[in-house]
N, C-alpha and C positions, 0 to 999 in steps of 0.2 A: 582511542576515542571511537564512540559508536552512537548512532542515532536510534532511538526507539520510536516507531511510528504506529499509528492505529487508523483504521478506516472508521470514519465518523459521519454523523448526520444522516444515518441510514434509516431514519423513520420517514413517514409520509403522512401528511394530514394529521388525523387523530391517532395514527399508529406510531408507537415509539419503540425502537429497538436499540439494544446496547446500553452501555452505562457511561456515556461520554463524559459527563461532568466529573465523576469520580476518577475515571481513567486518565483524564487530562492532567491530573496531579503527578503522574508518573512517566508519561511519554514526552518526547521533545518535538515531534512533528505529527500533523494530522492530515489525512487525505479525505476530503469532504465530498460526499456524493453530490452529483450535479443535476439530478432529476430524472435520469434515464433508467436507473435501476432502483433508485430511492432518492429521497430528498425532495424538497419543495422550497419556494422562496422564503417562507417563514422559518423553516428548519435550517436552511442554509444560513440565514441571517443570525439566528440564535447560536448556531455552532461556531461561526466565525467570531462572534462576540466572546464566547467561552474560550476559544483558542487564544484570542488577543489577551484576555485577562490572565491566562496562564503562561503567556510568553512563548507560545508554540509557533513553529514554522507551519505555514498554511499551504496545502497543495490541493490540486483538483483530482478527483477520482472518477474519471469518465468511464462510460460503459456502453455496451450495445443497447439499443432502445428496447428494453425487455423488463418493464416494470413488474409484470405478472410473474416472471421467472427470476426476479432479483438479479438479473444480468448474468446468470450462471448457465444460460443455454447458448450453444454456438450458433452463429448466424452467418449465412453466406452473403456478404455484402461486397460491393465494388470498392476499389481503392478510394474513389472520390467520396463515396458515402462514408466510409470510415474516417477519412480525413475531415470531412465537413461536420460529422457528428461530434468529433472530438473538439474541433475548433468551437463549435456552438456551446459545448458544455464548459470548456475552459473559460470562454467569454462570459457565460452566465455567472459563474462563480467569481470571476474577476470583477464584475460590476459591483458585487457586494463588498469584496475586499477593498476596492478603490473607494467606495462610499465611506468606509470606516478608516480611510487613510492608512491602511495596512499594506502588506506586501505579499504577493504570491511567490512561492519559492520552487515548487516542483509539481510534477504530474505523474500520477501512478494509475495505470488502467485497472479496471475492476474485473473480477470474475472470469468469464469465458474470453473476454477481450484480452485480458492479461495472459491467460494460459495459451491462447492461440498465437499470441505474439512471440511466444518462446521459439516456435519453429516455422510459423507461417509468415513468409516475407511480405506478402501483400498487407496483412493486418499490421505487422510491425512498421512497415514503411508509411502506412496511412497515419498511424499514431505519431510517428516521428515528424512527418511532414507538417502535421497540424501544430505540433509544439514549435517547430522551427519557424513556421510562418507567423505564429502568434507572438512568441517571445523566445528567441534563442538563448536567453540567459536562464531559462527554467531548467531544473534538473529532471532528467527522466529516470524513474524508478522501475526496476524490473529484475527478473531472475538472472543470476550470474550465467554467463555463456549463452544468453538468449539472443535471438535475431534482433529483438527490440533494442537491446543495449549496443550490439555491434553496429547496427545501422545508425543509431543515435550518435555514436562515436564518429562514424563516417561523415555525418553532418556537422561535426564539430561541437556537438552538445555535451554538456556535463551529464554524467550518469551516476546513479547510486545502486549498487548491487544489493539485492534484498534477500534476507533470510526470514524464515517463518518459525516463530517460537513454538507454536502449537500444532504444526503440521508435520506429518511423516513424509519422507522423501523416497523416491525410487532410487535404484542403484546408479542411475545416470544423472542424478542431481535435480531431476524434475520433481514436482509435487505429486504425491499419491492422490489419485482422484477421490473427491469427496464421496463418490458413489461406492467406494470400496471400504471394507472393514479396516479399522485402525488408522483411518485418514487423519483423524483429529486426536491429539494428545490432550488429556485434561488434568493430569497430575502436576500441581505447581512445582513440586520438587524436581521432577524429571524435566519439566520445561525449563526451569532455571538452569539446571545442569547442562542441558542441550544448548541453551542460549549462550552460556559462558563458553562452551566448546566452539560455537560458531565464531566468537570473537578471536579465537585462536586458529581459525581456518579449517575446522573440520566438524563433521556431524555424522551420526550413524544413520544409515538407511533403514527402511522397514525390515530389510532382510539381515540387519546386523552388520552390514558392510560399512567400514569407515570411509567416507568420501571427503574430498577436499572441497571447501567452499569459502570463497572470499566475499565478505559482505561489509558494506558501510552502514546499512540500516537493517533493523529487525522489526518485523510486524507482530503486533499483538492484536488479535481480533476482538473488537468490543462486544461482539455477540457470543463469544465463547463462554462456557460455564466458568464462573469465578474469575472473569477477566481481570478485575481489580486486584484480587488476591495474587493472581499470576504476575501482574505488572509489579506489584509491591515486592514480591519475592525476587523477581529479576533485578530490580534496583538494589535490593539488599545484597544480593550476590555480587553485583558489579561493584558496589561500595566496598565490600569485603576484599575484593581483588584489585582495588584501585583503578577500575575502569571508568573513565569519564564519559558522560553522555552529553551530546550536543546535537541541535537540530540541523536539518538538511541545508538550511540557509546560512549556516555558520561554518 
């Protein structure tokens, strides 16, 4: 059993990114931008409504306050700032979730915050502290073997180890930087094959090395080229091999 998640609601005002409505037919969980890297009240409301209609698990996708850089630039913030920024964003999304009598199930940091939380204890602890204070029943989503997940477990929180269908990996299991060539994989067949391999606990690095990877959820980026085709191909591959998909709240 595996979860398929996607980052969603990443438009802002008149700007629309990704293919949320079509992609929601194939994923089981969504991570909704909370306004710091993308998203606004109207976009959040519409995205939650679509998620509810498709029976998806709803999570917060908090970021550094970096709208201009789409949350992909590292920031040097204090522990208190990180904690409070994450609480603020979870709370904003939760207000809309509660208004629709739905349930929030998880939190997955975005972009630079996510990547820094792999090794930076201050960033990781700030995120975890925010989740723990807000609602200790929420699942924390992050990279396997990351500081984020190890600290979350120390706090007694539930975690979901995440793999990435369309991203290349370094030999140590971290993600290859988007600034480097071959960071993104765009062939649906290759992505489906890699995703299937992840469900069996392994994936090839950018250097061709087979690395062990244990995951409970796999991300499909909504702004990737042919994201819907990729998601459809993955679901077909899973169906062929008898792999059940289920949301993070289940």
